[in-house]
N, C-alpha and C positions, 0 to 999 in steps of 0.2 A: 636813666642816657644807656642804652641797649649798642650793644658792640657790634659788628667789632672795631676794636679799638687800635690805636697809632700806638705802638712803640718805638721806644729804640736802644740801643745797646753795644757796649763794649766790649773786650777780653779783657783781662786784665794779665798781664805778660810780667814775666820779670827775664830783663837780660843783664846776666853776669856781666859779659866784656861784644859791647858795642862793637866790637869791632869784628867778631864770629860768624854776628848775625844769628846766632844762634838766643833762642830762646825756649821759655813753660810758660804756657800760660796755665793761670791761681784760679783766676774768679769771670765775673761776671757783673755789669753794671744794670742794671735794668730801667727804665724810666720808663712812665706809661701816663702822661701826664691826664690826659681823660678817665681816668680812674683813682688818680692821687695817690701812686704806685713807683716809687724810687727805691730799690737794694741794690744793695753786693751782699754779691758769695765769695769770699774766699775759700780754698782748698787748698793748702800746699801742699807738695807731695816733698819732703827733705829730702826723700830717697835720692832725688832725681836730680835734683840743684844744687846737692854735694857731688853728686857721678861730673854733674856740669865743671867747676866749679870748686876740689876739697875746701874748707882753710873758709865760706865765705858763712858769714857772722848773721848766723840762720834766727837769731834773740830780736837784732836790730829789725832784720826783716820783716820778722812777724809783728813787730810791735805798726809799722811804722804802715804794712799792708791791715791792719789792724780800725786806723783812720774812716778807710771804704766805708764802711759798715757804721760807725757812727756817724758819719759827716751823712747817708740818705736816713736817716731816724731825723739828723737837724734839732735843733733846739739846745738848749743854755751848754751841756754837754759835749759838744762839740765845736764851739767856740763861735770867735765872730761869722764863720760859715755855717752854722748850724741855723744862722739868724737868716739866709737865703731865702728866696724861693724853692723848690723843687728844683726845679729846671734849670734855676742859674746853682746850687749847686750839683746837679747830673752835669752841667758843663766844667765848672770848676774839675772835678773828677776827673775827667776825659783832658783835661788841657793839659800839656806837656810838660811833668815839674823834675822829671830823676831822668837819671839816663841807666837808670837800673829798672823801676817800675814806671811798663809803658801800658797805657792801651793803643788799641787795635782801633786801623777806622773805624766812625758807628755804624750799623747796621739797621734799617728799619724795616719792621715789619709790621704785619694787625690778627686779632688775637682777642680770645675769648677773657683766658685768662694770665695774665702775666706770672701769676708766679711757676705755675705749668711750663714758662715758657723761660720761665729762671730754671727752672728745673732741666728743663730740657737743653738747656743751650749749656749747662753745664757736663750732664752725662754726655754729649757731642763734645767741647769745646774744652773743658780742663779734667774732669776726670779718665785714669788708664783706660784702656781697653781691657780692661781682663775685669777693672771693676764694669769698667758697664755688662760686661761676657755675665759676669758675678751672682749681679742685678738684674739681670732677665732671666736665670738660671731657675 
């Protein structure tokens, strides 16, 4: 099957204090069913989070975020959710579960290579501007 292929994505956010409506983007979940592609990449900028919330339990947060790529891969290691279809796992990942870890609304697009879209989204939505500028130079 030739592309372009429809994909959906959501940004994973840390919202340390919901009442302040501040958040830090920490990852991307991308689903492209026609390519049998479901992946989440998490890149936690600890400095930015600690600046927002000194004393945040980063180890607990990291362990919770590690679940996202695990569920994308599926299988027994991901527990009962790992046995769901890729689309069901994507829907589970984007469903509200926490006040601190949230996802953006789902966005849709067309692509030939979902892995390149995922990298682009990380560069534009998650990684700090100084990282993006260093990658270009």
